[in-house]
Structures are given as structure tokens and as C-alpha cells.
C-alpha positions, -999 to 999 in steps of 0.1 A, spaced: 198 -568 831 231 -573 844 242 -549 874 261 -520 862 243 -523 829 245 -493 805 227 -487 771 239 -459 750 214 -437 730 215 -405 707 190 -379 699 197 -360 665 238 -370 671 232 -359 710 248 -389 725 236 -406 765 245 -428 787 215 -442 804 216 -461 837 195 -471 863 195 -460 895 190 -494 912 211 -515 889 243 -495 900 268 -504 926 289 -471 924 277 -434 935 269 -415 907 292 -384 915 304 -356 894 340 -376 889 321 -406 879 302 -385 852 328 -366 841 349 -403 839 317 -418 819 317 -392 796 351 -387 786 359 -405 753 393 -415 760 385 -433 801 353 -440 794 326 -445 771 322 -411 760 290 -390 757 273 -354 760 258 -363 795 243 -395 817 204 -399 817 193 -416 854 167 -435 860 149 -430 896 127 -437 921 91 -409 917 60 -411 940 44 -384 916 50 -399 882 51 -434 867 92 -426 864 113 -405 877 145 -392 854 178 -368 861 203 -353 836 237 -347 839 261 -328 822 299 -342 809 314 -319 826 296 -332 859 264 -306 868 230 -317 866 207 -300 848 171 -294 854 158 -311 817 169 -324 782 144 -323 753 171 -353 739 179 -367 767 140 -372 779 133 -391 745 159 -413 751 150 -420 781 117 -430 771 131 -454 747 151 -470 770 119 -471 792 96 -489 767 127 -509 748 140 -527 784 105 -536 795 99 -513 825 64 -505 808 45 -518 781 23 -488 778 27 -469 752 18 -433 769 35 -425 805 46 -401 828 78 -385 839 91 -368 867 120 -341 862 139 -318 883 114 -293 882 82 -305 865 64 -338 852 60 -348 817 43 -366 793 55 -389 768 40 -408 740 56 -439 721 40 -424 682 64 -450 657 79 -487 672 95 -514 649 99 -548 662 83 -534 700 111 -510 698 110 -469 699 116 -449 669 99 -417 673 87 -397 706 62 -370 713 68 -356 749 48 -327 764 78 -303 772 56 -282 800 54 -248 794 78 -215 783 83 -190 812 92 -157 800 94 -142 834 127 -127 841 134 -141 870 118 -172 870 143 -183 838 163 -170 857 177 -136 847 193 -107 870 170 -86 857 144 -61 870 129 -62 835 95 -87 836 106 -102 804 139 -104 789 129 -104 754 151 -83 722 174 -68 750 207 -59 745 239 -74 763 278 -70 757 293 -103 755 330 -99 746 340 -76 716 303 -74 706 264 -64 718 238 -95 713 201 -87 708 186 -116 733 156 -134 739 156 -154 772 132 -184 782 125 -214 804 113 -245 789 120 -262 825 161 -254 819 171 -216 808 180 -205 774 192 -176 755 184 -173 719 203 -147 695 176 -146 662 204 -147 633 207 -133 600 233 -160 593 242 -187 611 278 -197 613 297 -225 636 327 -205 646 308 -176 661 289 -195 682 317 -215 697 333 -177 706 304 -161 715 280 -189 733 307 -197 762 307 -155 774 271 -159 767 265 -190 789 285 -174 813 276 -137 813 265 -123 850 227 -115 841 226 -155 840 232 -168 877 223 -203 868 247 -199 838 222 -205 805 217 -225 772 223 -205 741 213 -207 706 218 -190 673 186 -189 653 177 -180 614 135 -183 604 135 -199 573 100 -195 569 66 -195 587 71 -228 597 106 -235 599 141 -223 616 177 -236 617 197 -235 646 234 -237 664 238 -248 698 259 -240 727 245 -263 758 255 -250 793 276 -273 806 281 -293 772 297 -269 750 288 -271 711 263 -296 705 243 -312 668 213 -310 685 192 -302 717 154 -309 719 151 -283 748 170 -254 726 146 -263 699 115 -260 722 135 -224 734 137 -214 705 102 -219 689 85 -202 718 110 -177 708 100 -167 674 62 -172 685 68 -147 711 89 -124 686 59 -130 659 83 -147 632 69 -183 629 37 -198 636 25 -220 663 38 -257 645 74 -256 635 101 -279 616 137 -271 639 164 -279 619 197 -282 632 229 -297 626 219 -337 641 186 -334 625 155 -320 629 125 -320 657 86 -308 652 79 -287 678 46 -276 687 37 -246 709 -1 -235 718 -14 -203 729 -10 -210 763 28 -216 754 24 -261 759 53 -274 739 52 -304 725 80 -319 707 83 -352 685 119 -362 671 133 -397 662 161 -414 687 179 -447 678 200 -472 701 240 -474 697 250 -497 721 248 -516 753 270 -534 775 283 -539 815 304 -510 830 338 -536 845 346 -541 879 376 -514 871 356 -488 870 347 -476 903 388 -479 906 392 -454 881 366 -429 896 388 -430 932 421 -427 910 403 -399 888 397 -378 922 
């Protein structure tokens, strides 16, 4: 690929710019990330996925929010990364391992068309409910079904880590304006020292649920793979669904499996939007933005 090449892909409307750390000649600083993700001054996206070297897995993965902060993991970002790795010839294998900031996950190309990945399955690791490991600043062993106040309302929250932290609020009715109001308040609540991703979830049946998402560092989001995994784990933990279910989001649906040991497997579609080469003027724009 040409120097400073990029690929833009989306997983259910959650879009990322993919870069190769060994093929760019500028530092991916917070300022550069914010500039790239800006729809007016950059390419525009929900974040950056970066291919990095790994000594522990076949490939190394990093993911960054549009505000310039680094996330531990992203389900949609991982599926996008796996499509990039496969489509652009970094591997000819349909199964491979990926090192994230927190663990090593295994991916499988389930379906392809003309040698390009369409449907990707990723083993997302284990759901962790221990408060201090999420982290939640609480002496409670687990923070499940606990009431906290954010803004002018009390919320019953359920917290879990799936490699990144999540706060799930189970609702009878979902309202977009409601999560836009309370999502940022919960994200930045004093109980969550690393901030937290927020989902409002409604159970449809024992094998189906729908969610709205407020993503840490990104805001209101059409779809999120790690959010779908987190909600599935919480709903199984609360005995509201079975371990094999469909999570419906505004951007589309994901299949999630949660086994008895809390291992999570996610399957969903990824599509490429565009590919290109960053202009030589881009590094100058980063400097001007600082």
C-alpha cells in the first residue's frame, strides 16, 4: 500500500479509519486523531483503528476515540480491523489472533465474497463483574442492580467489563433523548475513575434485546460491538435472557453468545466505505491545530 494510506470501514454504522503504524510518517497524537476524525478538517469518523506490531499474537490492535483518548477495546473496531487484515493481504488465513490493549482475542472470517470479508466472528474474552476490575469505585463485590443518582434521576445500573468498562441500565422503553441527556452524566460519574460506556437496554424476548448507546469518548453511537457484549452479559447475569441472543441497535444487529464461564463470542457484518492516501498537507494541519 502507498505511504500514508488509509481505509475507512463501518460496522453497522459505527465507522473507523484504519491505519498501519508501519506505513505512516506522522505521529498519531491526540491532536492528529481529533483532526482525522473531524468531518470538516479531516476524513470524519467515530474513531481510529491502528495496526501495530505484536510479539504475543498474529497482529497488534489499538483503537482511539474521536476525542483523542485511547480505548481498551472495541467490538466493531476489532471486526473492522480483522476485515482490513484479511482484505489487504496481511494474512491468507481465515482464523488469526489479535492482541488488544488488555488481552488477546481470536477472530474468524465466517463469510467472504470475492476474497473480501463480510461476516466476522470474534472471541471477545470474558465478562468481568468484579467492581474493582471494571473499575467501579465501590466496596461492593459486584455492582449489579445498584442505584446511583446522575443528574435529576436515580438509575439502577449494572456494571461489567468486557475488556473495557460498561454501565447497563435496563429499561421498559428506550428513548434517544433520554440517553443523550443521562449518558454523559453516567459516563463521567464519580464512581467510574476511567469513565464508562453506557447502554440503555430493553429485553424483547429470551433471545433478543435492543439497546441505545452512549460511548465513552465518542458520545451517542449507532452501534457498538463491546456494548452488545456487555449488555448480553448483564442480561444473562440477571436471568432475563439465554446465552445465545441477538442484540438490535440503530445501526443493525449482532449475534452474541455468552457461555457458562462468561466467555463471549460476537458475530457481525463489516463493510468498506473508502480507501485513499492522506495528503502531504495533513501533517501541517496537525501542527496548525495544536
